[in-house]
C-alpha positions as CSV (number, residue, x, y, z in Angstrom):
1,M,21.4,39.8,-206.1
2,I,22.8,37.6,-203.4
3,I,24.4,40.5,-201.7
4,K,21.2,42.5,-201.5
5,L,19.3,39.5,-200.2
6,F,21.9,39.1,-197.4
7,S,21.7,42.8,-196.6
8,S,17.9,42.5,-196.3
9,I,18.1,39.5,-193.9
10,K,20.6,41.3,-191.7
11,F,18.4,44.4,-191.6
12,F,15.5,42.2,-190.7
13,F,17.3,40.6,-187.7
14,N,18.5,44.0,-186.5
15,F,15.0,45.3,-186.6
16,L,13.7,42.3,-184.6
17,F,16.5,42.8,-181.9
18,I,15.5,46.5,-181.5
19,I,11.9,45.6,-181.1
20,A,12.7,42.9,-178.5
21,L,15.0,45.2,-176.5
22,T,12.3,47.9,-176.5
23,L,9.7,45.5,-175.2
24,G,12.0,44.1,-172.5
25,L,12.8,47.6,-171.1
26,S,9.1,48.5,-171.1
27,I,8.2,45.4,-169.2
28,S,11.0,45.9,-166.7
29,C,10.0,49.5,-166.0
30,Q,6.4,48.5,-165.5
31,S,7.5,45.8,-163.1
32,L,9.5,48.3,-161.0
33,L,6.7,50.7,-160.8
34,A,4.2,48.0,-159.8
35,A,6.5,46.8,-157.0
36,W,6.1,50.0,-154.9
37,T,2.4,50.6,-155.5
38,A,0.0,50.3,-152.5
39,P,-0.9,46.6,-151.8
40,L,-4.4,45.4,-152.4
41,A,-6.7,44.3,-149.6
42,N,-6.8,40.7,-150.8
43,P,-4.1,40.4,-153.3
44,S,-4.0,37.3,-155.6
45,T,-1.3,34.8,-155.3
46,C,1.6,36.0,-157.4
47,L,5.3,36.4,-157.5
48,T,6.8,39.3,-155.6
49,G,7.2,42.3,-157.9
50,N,4.2,41.6,-160.1
51,P,1.3,44.1,-160.0
52,G,-1.2,43.4,-157.3
53,C,1.3,41.9,-154.8
54,N,2.0,43.3,-151.4
55,A,5.1,45.5,-151.2
56,P,8.0,43.8,-149.4
57,I,9.3,45.2,-146.1
58,N,12.6,46.9,-146.7
59,D,15.7,45.8,-144.8
60,S,17.1,49.3,-144.4
61,S,16.8,51.8,-141.5
62,T,14.1,53.8,-143.5
63,A,10.8,53.9,-141.6
64,Q,7.7,52.5,-143.4
65,Y,4.1,53.4,-142.8
66,K,1.1,51.2,-143.3
67,A,-2.2,53.0,-143.7
68,G,-4.5,50.0,-143.2
69,A,-4.6,47.2,-140.6
70,L,-1.6,44.9,-140.4
71,G,-2.5,41.2,-140.0
72,L,0.0,38.5,-139.1
73,G,-0.5,34.8,-139.5
74,G,2.6,33.9,-137.6
75,T,4.6,34.9,-134.5
76,L,5.4,38.6,-134.0
77,R,8.8,39.1,-132.5
78,G,10.4,42.4,-131.8
79,Y,14.1,42.9,-131.4
80,S,13.9,46.6,-130.3
81,T,11.5,48.9,-128.6
82,A,7.9,48.9,-129.8
83,V,5.9,52.1,-129.4
84,F,2.1,52.2,-129.8
85,D,0.3,55.5,-129.9
86,G,-3.2,54.0,-129.6
87,N,-4.8,51.1,-127.5
88,V,-3.4,47.6,-127.7
89,G,-5.9,44.7,-127.5
90,I,-5.0,41.1,-126.6
91,G,-8.0,38.8,-127.2
92,T,-10.1,41.6,-128.4
93,T,-10.4,43.6,-131.7
94,N,-11.8,46.7,-130.0
95,P,-9.5,47.7,-127.1
96,G,-10.9,50.4,-124.9
97,Y,-7.7,51.0,-122.9
98,N,-4.0,51.4,-123.5
99,L,-3.7,47.7,-122.8
100,D,-7.0,45.7,-123.0
101,L,-6.7,42.0,-122.2
102,S,-9.6,39.6,-122.7
103,G,-8.6,36.3,-121.2
104,T,-6.1,34.9,-118.7
105,M,-2.7,36.6,-118.1
106,H,0.3,34.6,-116.9
107,L,3.3,36.5,-115.6
108,T,6.6,35.1,-114.6
109,G,8.2,38.4,-113.7
110,D,7.3,41.4,-111.6
111,I,4.6,44.0,-111.9
112,F,5.5,47.6,-111.1
113,Q,2.7,50.1,-110.4
114,N,3.6,53.8,-110.4
115,Y,2.9,55.9,-107.3
116,G,0.2,57.9,-109.0
117,G,-1.9,55.0,-110.3
118,Q,-4.7,52.9,-109.0
119,V,-5.5,49.2,-109.2
120,F,-9.0,47.9,-109.4
121,I,-10.1,44.3,-108.9
122,G,-13.8,43.6,-109.6
123,D,-14.4,47.4,-110.0
124,T,-13.9,50.2,-112.5
125,V,-14.3,53.1,-110.0
126,C,-13.7,53.5,-106.3
127,P,-15.3,56.6,-104.7
128,D,-13.4,56.3,-101.4
129,M,-10.0,56.3,-103.2
130,S,-8.8,59.7,-104.4
131,A,-5.2,58.8,-104.8
132,S,-3.2,55.7,-105.6
133,G,-4.3,52.5,-104.0
134,L,-6.0,49.1,-104.4
135,C,-9.8,48.8,-104.7
136,I,-11.3,45.3,-104.5
137,N,-14.9,44.5,-105.3
138,M,-16.2,47.9,-104.2
139,A,-19.5,47.4,-106.0
140,G,-20.2,43.9,-104.6
141,Q,-20.8,44.8,-101.0
142,D,-22.2,41.4,-100.1
143,S,-19.6,39.4,-101.9
144,G,-16.3,38.2,-100.5
145,A,-13.4,40.5,-101.5
146,I,-10.6,38.3,-100.3
147,V,-11.0,34.6,-99.7
148,L,-8.4,32.3,-98.2
149,K,-9.2,28.7,-99.2
150,S,-8.6,25.6,-97.2
151,S,-8.1,22.1,-98.6
152,D,-11.9,21.8,-98.5
153,V,-12.7,23.9,-101.5
154,G,-16.3,24.1,-100.4
155,H,-15.4,26.2,-97.3
156,P,-13.0,29.1,-97.0
157,I,-10.8,29.5,-94.0
158,T,-11.3,33.2,-93.7
159,E,-13.4,35.5,-96.0
160,L,-13.1,39.3,-95.9
161,A,-16.1,41.3,-97.2
162,E,-17.8,44.6,-96.5
163,A,-20.7,44.6,-94.2
164,D,-23.8,46.6,-94.9
165,T,-23.7,48.3,-91.5
166,Y,-20.4,48.1,-89.7
167,G,-17.7,48.0,-92.4
168,V,-15.2,45.2,-92.6
169,I,-16.2,41.8,-91.3
170,A,-13.9,38.8,-90.9
171,K,-16.0,35.6,-90.9
172,S,-15.4,31.9,-91.2
173,Q,-17.4,28.7,-91.6
174,K,-17.7,27.1,-88.1
175,D,-17.7,23.6,-89.6
176,A,-14.4,24.2,-91.4
177,G,-12.5,25.9,-88.6
178,G,-11.9,29.5,-87.9
179,I,-12.0,32.3,-85.3
180,G,-15.6,33.1,-85.1
181,I,-17.0,36.5,-86.2
182,I,-15.2,39.8,-85.7
183,S,-16.6,43.2,-86.7
184,Y,-15.2,46.7,-86.2
185,K,-16.9,50.1,-85.9
186,D,-16.2,53.4,-84.2
187,A,-17.7,54.9,-81.1
188,D,-20.6,56.6,-83.0
189,Q,-21.7,53.5,-84.8
190,H,-20.3,54.8,-88.1
191,A,-19.8,52.2,-90.8
192,G,-16.5,52.0,-92.6
193,F,-14.3,53.0,-89.6
194,V,-11.9,50.7,-87.8
195,T,-11.5,52.5,-84.4
196,S,-12.7,50.0,-81.8
197,I,-13.6,46.4,-81.3
198,I,-17.4,46.0,-80.9
199,S,-17.5,42.2,-80.2
200,Y,-15.8,38.9,-79.9
201,L,-18.4,36.2,-80.3
202,G,-17.1,32.7,-79.8
203,E,-18.5,29.4,-81.0
204,S,-18.7,26.2,-79.1
205,A,-15.3,24.5,-78.7
206,Y,-15.8,22.0,-81.5
207,T,-12.9,20.0,-82.8
208,G,-10.8,22.2,-85.1
209,H,-12.2,25.5,-83.8
210,T,-10.6,28.3,-81.7
211,S,-13.1,29.8,-79.3
212,V,-12.3,33.4,-78.2
213,G,-14.9,33.4,-75.4
214,Y,-18.4,32.6,-74.4
215,G,-19.7,36.1,-74.0
216,M,-19.8,39.5,-75.5
217,V,-17.1,42.1,-74.8
218,D,-18.2,45.6,-75.7
219,M,-15.6,48.3,-75.9
220,N,-18.0,50.9,-77.5
221,N,-18.1,53.1,-74.4
222,Y,-14.4,52.8,-73.5
223,V,-12.7,53.8,-76.7
224,T,-10.8,56.8,-75.3
225,D,-9.5,55.3,-72.1
226,G,-8.9,51.7,-73.2
227,G,-11.2,50.0,-70.6
228,I,-13.2,46.9,-71.1
229,N,-16.9,46.7,-70.3
230,A,-18.1,43.0,-70.4
231,T,-21.9,42.9,-70.5
232,T,-22.3,39.2,-70.5
233,V,-20.5,36.4,-68.5
234,N,-20.0,32.9,-69.6
235,A,-21.4,29.8,-67.9
236,N,-18.6,29.7,-65.3
237,G,-19.3,33.3,-64.2
238,N,-16.1,34.7,-65.6
239,L,-15.9,37.8,-67.7
240,F,-12.7,36.9,-69.5
241,S,-10.7,33.7,-69.7
242,I,-7.6,32.6,-71.5
243,R,-7.1,28.9,-71.7
244,N,-4.5,26.4,-73.0
245,A,-5.4,22.9,-74.2
246,S,-6.7,21.8,-70.7
247,T,-6.8,24.6,-68.1
248,A,-7.3,28.3,-67.8
249,V,-4.1,30.4,-67.5
250,F,-5.8,33.8,-67.0
251,I,-9.2,34.5,-65.6
252,A,-11.1,37.8,-64.8
253,D,-14.3,37.0,-62.8
254,A,-17.4,39.1,-62.4
255,E,-16.2,40.5,-59.1
256,G,-13.2,42.1,-60.7
257,D,-10.6,39.5,-59.4
258,V,-7.8,38.4,-61.7
259,F,-6.2,35.0,-61.5
260,T,-3.1,33.9,-63.3
261,N,0.0,31.7,-62.7
262,S,2.7,34.3,-63.1
263,I,3.3,37.9,-64.2
264,N,6.6,38.7,-65.8
265,S,7.9,42.2,-66.6
266,I,9.3,43.0,-70.1
267,G,12.9,44.4,-70.0
268,T,14.7,45.7,-66.9
269,A,12.3,48.4,-65.8
270,G,10.7,46.2,-63.1
271,L,7.1,45.4,-62.3
272,G,4.7,47.6,-60.3
273,L,1.2,47.1,-58.8
274,Y,-0.4,50.4,-57.8
275,D,-3.7,51.8,-56.8
276,D,-5.2,54.9,-58.3
277,G,-3.2,57.0,-55.8
278,G,0.1,55.5,-56.9
279,N,0.5,53.4,-53.7
280,G,1.4,49.8,-54.0
281,L,4.2,47.3,-54.5
282,F,7.2,47.4,-56.9
283,I,9.5,44.5,-57.9
284,K,12.8,45.8,-59.1
285,D,14.9,44.1,-61.7
286,G,17.1,41.7,-59.7
287,G,14.4,40.6,-57.2
288,N,14.3,43.4,-54.6
289,I,10.8,44.3,-53.5
290,G,9.7,47.7,-52.4
291,I,6.6,48.7,-50.6
292,G,6.2,52.5,-50.6
293,T,9.3,52.9,-52.7
294,A,10.2,52.3,-56.3
295,N,13.9,51.8,-55.5
296,P,14.3,49.0,-53.0
297,G,17.9,48.5,-51.9
298,Q,17.3,45.2,-50.1
299,K,15.3,42.1,-50.8
300,L,12.4,43.9,-48.9
301,S,12.4,47.6,-48.4
302,V,9.4,49.1,-46.6
303,V,8.7,52.8,-46.3
304,G,6.2,52.9,-43.4
305,I,5.2,50.7,-40.4
306,I,5.4,46.9,-40.6
307,E,2.6,45.2,-38.7
308,S,2.6,41.5,-37.7
309,A,-0.9,40.6,-36.6
310,S,0.1,37.0,-35.8
311,G,3.0,34.7,-36.1
312,G,5.8,37.1,-35.3
313,F,9.1,37.5,-37.1
314,K,11.4,34.7,-37.9
315,F,15.2,35.3,-37.9
316,P,18.0,33.5,-39.8
317,D,19.0,31.4,-36.7
318,G,15.6,29.8,-36.8
319,T,14.1,31.7,-33.8
320,T,10.8,33.4,-34.0
321,Q,10.1,36.6,-32.1
322,T,6.4,37.0,-31.3
323,T,6.7,39.9,-28.8
324,A,8.8,43.0,-28.6
325,A,11.9,42.9,-26.5
326,A,11.7,44.3,-23.0
327,G,12.6,47.9,-22.6
328,G,16.0,49.0,-21.1
329,S,19.3,50.5,-21.8
330,S,21.3,49.2,-24.7
331,Q,25.1,48.9,-24.9
332,W,24.9,50.4,-28.4
333,T,24.4,54.1,-28.7
334,T,23.1,55.8,-31.9
335,S,24.0,59.3,-32.7
336,G,22.9,60.5,-36.1
337,S,24.4,58.1,-38.6
338,N,26.9,56.7,-36.1
339,I,26.5,53.8,-33.8
340,Y,29.1,53.0,-31.1
341,Y,29.7,50.6,-28.2
342,S,30.5,52.4,-24.9
343,A,32.5,49.6,-23.2
344,G,33.7,46.1,-23.7
345,N,34.8,44.2,-26.8
346,V,33.0,43.6,-30.1
347,G,33.2,40.1,-31.6
348,I,32.4,39.2,-35.2
349,G,32.3,35.5,-35.7
350,T,33.1,34.9,-32.1
351,A,31.2,35.1,-28.8
352,N,34.4,35.7,-26.8
353,P,36.2,38.7,-28.3
354,G,39.6,39.3,-26.8
355,Q,40.1,42.8,-28.1
356,K,38.0,45.9,-28.9
357,L,37.3,44.3,-32.3
358,H,37.8,40.6,-32.7
359,I,37.1,39.0,-36.1
360,S,37.0,35.3,-36.4
361,G,36.4,33.2,-39.5
362,G,37.1,36.0,-42.0
363,G,39.0,39.2,-42.7
364,I,38.6,42.9,-43.2
365,L,38.2,44.2,-46.7
366,L,39.0,47.8,-47.6
367,D,38.2,49.1,-51.1
368,N,38.3,52.5,-52.8
369,N,42.0,53.0,-51.8
370,Q,41.2,53.2,-48.1
371,F,43.9,52.8,-45.3
372,F,44.1,51.2,-41.9
373,Y,44.8,54.1,-39.4
374,G,46.8,53.9,-36.2
375,K,46.5,56.9,-33.8
376,D,48.3,57.7,-30.6
377,T,46.5,58.6,-27.4
378,A,46.2,62.2,-28.5
379,G,44.3,61.1,-31.6
380,T,47.2,61.9,-34.1
381,N,47.7,59.6,-37.1
382,R,50.9,57.7,-36.6
383,A,50.7,54.8,-39.0
384,L,48.7,54.1,-42.2
385,I,48.7,50.8,-44.1
386,G,46.8,50.5,-47.4
387,K,46.8,50.9,-51.2
388,D,47.4,54.1,-53.1
389,D,45.9,55.2,-56.4
390,N,48.6,53.4,-58.4
391,N,47.7,50.1,-56.7
392,N,50.9,50.1,-54.6
393,T,50.9,48.9,-51.0
394,R,52.0,51.7,-48.8
395,I,53.1,51.9,-45.1
396,L,53.1,55.5,-43.8
397,T,54.3,56.9,-40.5
398,G,54.6,60.2,-38.9
399,S,57.5,62.6,-39.7
400,S,59.6,61.5,-36.7
401,N,58.4,57.9,-36.4
402,K,60.2,54.7,-37.3
403,I,59.2,51.4,-39.0
404,I,60.5,48.5,-36.9
405,F,60.4,44.8,-37.7
406,A,60.6,42.8,-34.5
407,P,60.0,39.0,-34.9
408,G,59.4,37.4,-31.6
409,N,59.3,41.0,-30.1
410,T,63.0,41.3,-30.8
411,Q,64.0,44.2,-33.0
412,M,65.8,43.1,-36.1
413,V,65.3,45.8,-38.8
414,E,64.7,49.5,-38.4
415,I,63.9,52.2,-40.9
416,N,64.2,55.6,-39.3
417,S,62.8,58.9,-40.4
418,S,66.0,59.8,-42.3
419,G,65.7,56.8,-44.5
420,N,68.6,54.9,-42.9
421,V,68.2,51.1,-42.6
422,G,69.7,49.3,-39.7
423,I,70.1,45.5,-39.4
424,G,71.1,44.5,-35.9
425,T,71.2,48.1,-34.7
426,A,68.6,50.5,-33.5
427,S,70.6,53.6,-34.6
428,P,71.8,53.2,-38.2
429,G,74.2,55.9,-39.1
430,A,74.3,55.2,-42.9
431,R,71.9,54.2,-45.6
432,L,72.6,50.6,-44.6
433,Q,74.3,49.6,-41.4
434,I,74.7,46.0,-40.5
435,N,75.8,45.0,-37.0
436,P,76.1,41.2,-37.1
437,S,76.5,39.0,-34.1
438,I,79.9,37.6,-33.4
439,S,79.1,34.2,-34.9
440,S,77.2,35.3,-38.1
441,E,78.2,36.8,-41.4
442,A,77.4,40.4,-42.1
443,I,76.6,40.0,-45.8
444,R,76.3,37.0,-48.0
445,I,75.4,37.4,-51.6
446,V,74.4,34.4,-53.7
447,T,74.1,35.2,-57.3
448,A,73.5,33.6,-60.7
449,S,76.5,33.0,-63.0
450,D,75.5,35.9,-65.3
451,W,75.4,38.7,-62.8
452,S,77.8,40.6,-60.6
453,P,77.0,40.0,-57.0
454,L,78.5,43.4,-55.8
455,N,78.8,46.7,-57.7
456,I,79.4,50.1,-56.3
457,R,79.2,53.1,-58.7
458,N,79.8,56.8,-58.5
459,S,77.1,59.3,-57.6
460,A,76.3,60.0,-61.2
461,N,75.8,56.3,-61.8
462,T,78.1,56.5,-64.8
463,A,81.2,54.5,-63.7
464,D,82.0,51.6,-61.4
465,I,84.1,52.3,-58.3
466,F,84.2,48.8,-56.9
467,R,82.9,45.7,-58.6
468,V,83.2,41.9,-58.1
469,D,81.9,39.7,-60.9
470,Q,80.5,36.2,-60.6
471,S,84.0,34.6,-60.9
472,G,85.4,36.6,-58.0
473,I,87.4,39.0,-60.2
474,L,87.8,42.4,-58.5
475,Q,87.9,45.7,-60.4
476,V,88.8,48.9,-58.5
477,G,88.5,52.1,-60.3
478,S,90.4,51.9,-63.6
479,V,92.9,49.3,-62.5
480,P,92.8,46.3,-64.9
481,W,91.0,43.1,-63.6
482,A,92.8,41.2,-60.9
483,R,91.9,38.6,-58.5
484,L,92.4,38.8,-54.7
485,S,93.5,35.3,-53.8
486,S,95.8,33.7,-51.1
487,F,99.1,35.4,-51.5
488,P,102.2,33.6,-50.4
489,S,103.5,34.8,-47.0
490,A,106.4,36.5,-48.6
491,C,108.8,36.3,-51.5
492,S,111.8,34.2,-51.0
493,S,114.7,35.7,-49.3
494,G,116.5,38.2,-51.5
495,Q,113.5,38.6,-53.9
496,Y,110.9,41.3,-54.3
497,V,107.4,41.6,-55.8
498,T,107.5,42.3,-59.5
499,G,103.8,41.6,-60.3
500,V,100.3,41.0,-58.8
501,G,98.0,38.6,-60.6
502,A,96.4,35.4,-59.7
503,T,99.6,34.9,-57.7
504,L,102.6,37.1,-56.7
505,T,105.5,37.3,-59.0
506,C,108.8,37.6,-57.2
507,A,112.3,38.1,-58.7
508,A,115.8,38.7,-57.3
509,P,117.2,42.2,-57.9
510,A,119.7,42.7,-60.7
511,G,122.0,44.6,-58.4
512,G,122.2,46.0,-54.9
513,G,121.3,49.5,-53.8
514,D,118.3,51.6,-53.4
515,I,115.7,52.2,-56.1
516,T,116.3,55.6,-57.4
517,G,114.1,55.7,-60.5
518,V,111.2,54.2,-62.2
519,T,111.1,53.3,-65.9
520,A,107.6,53.4,-67.4
521,G,106.5,49.8,-67.9
522,T,104.8,47.0,-66.0
523,G,107.0,47.0,-62.9
524,L,109.7,48.8,-60.9
525,T,113.4,48.8,-61.7
526,G,116.2,49.5,-59.4
527,G,118.2,47.6,-56.8
528,G,118.2,46.9,-53.2
529,L,115.7,45.4,-50.8
530,S,115.9,48.2,-48.2
531,G,115.7,51.9,-48.0
532,D,113.2,54.3,-49.4
533,I,111.8,54.1,-52.9
534,T,111.9,57.4,-54.7
535,I,109.5,57.6,-57.7
536,A,110.0,60.5,-60.1
537,A,107.2,60.2,-62.6
538,D,104.5,62.3,-64.2
539,T,101.4,62.1,-62.1
540,A,99.3,61.8,-65.3
541,Y,100.7,58.3,-65.7
542,L,100.7,57.4,-62.0
543,Q,97.4,55.5,-61.4
544,R,98.0,53.7,-58.1
545,R,100.6,53.6,-55.3
546,V,101.6,51.6,-52.4
547,S,100.6,53.7,-49.4
548,S,102.8,52.1,-46.7
549,A,105.4,49.5,-46.2
550,C,104.6,46.0,-45.2
551,A,105.8,44.7,-41.9
552,A,108.8,42.4,-41.8
553,G,107.8,38.8,-42.7
554,S,104.5,39.8,-44.3
555,S,103.3,40.2,-47.9
556,I,101.1,42.7,-49.8
557,S,97.4,41.6,-49.4
558,A,95.7,44.8,-50.7
559,I,96.4,47.9,-52.7
560,N,94.7,51.1,-51.6
561,A,92.9,53.1,-54.2
562,V,94.1,56.5,-52.9
563,C,95.2,59.2,-55.3
């Protein structure tokens, strides 16, 4: 009995568990289905997931679509590109354009308008604009399109508007400063064209105003040629006047005269004043003035006759010539482009010329590689002095002429036509011939310690023949260095020379007799102080020889370099 009761209780609890599980699954499924149903227009406050609540926005990349309007109570922020297929309204619930703004727009960046678009301010259409552009207040023709305000907010500095008759008008309030009234039209009185200036109407010169003029300047009939037709003059009788703070700087009067302080040209083209025939005056850049020429070469160049009705002509020396010089022959003769003096001397800088041309106080300047020419009586060029194309100074003579240097009219140096130079002689027979006087040195060479004062080389300039260095050492051909110094008068009696160096080396012979042979070495061997010396040696080893015997009682002072 107890067992059956326990089984019944267990069955009862199992039954309750099954019922609860079934109810829980049913409620969960209904909740899941309700979470993805379309939201209500005004859903009641409820927990997310209950029926009647708005569906949450998923956080995946899957796109979502909302059929109705989307209202936000907070800030809308986008982190990527937003694309709207319809119109967007800001401050309006019924946008009529792609972007419809009702209110004030504040921009801190740039605005880019494409090339094919149009911008309207105060208008929605602009009949005169068929392409891209800016249209401002086209409909309000009597209203200001652009106004520049001054510090006085009640008066604009300049206001641009469309006139009913003549197109654009720039106008200002005269009691707030400005430039008067300017209007523009074309030659046929057509409105809307800016082709000519119809008028400049100035106001009285009140404080703070700029007055263009006192009259009316009408250019209507002079559009094509650029002239000015002034129909009214001011109180001073002038048609046109430009003034600074106190005085006029440019005036055109009723008679057509023009007054100004100075006229300056622009650039380096010069300044010209001409009549309708092209005749007049031209001022070249640099200050030269030409009358009848546009290329004056002097401070005043006149093509034509110069007339002095009174006063005469004043010259640099201060004298004034009022009448023409008396007629008569002149010492100067003109022939074509040449002018010459028949007789007498010509002085430049001197009133007493001593030669055909006497220049005092200056020199003669030759440029462009020109020469001074010297001709003989037959007119043949014999001497030329000048500069060549390589900027070298050249002295040229005829083929058989000499160049002679004669200080004090005494010939000292001569260079003949063969190129020989003679010093102290009028007929040099070598490239350099020196004939000194009895009491003077022929050649003296003073040299620095680092250079050889005398060096004679072969014709190929490849080897020294004779050379003396700065210490006085002599080298002759291939003989080793030696010094020519004061030799003793002779070796001691019974001795002979065994070496030549800074001094002579003498030695007594080893034995008597003649020298009959030579052993290769630094000296001679043999005996005897008299008789002939016979040398039997290969000439390939024989470099120098003594050409002759010395006189009795004398010593060797030189060795000839004869092979």
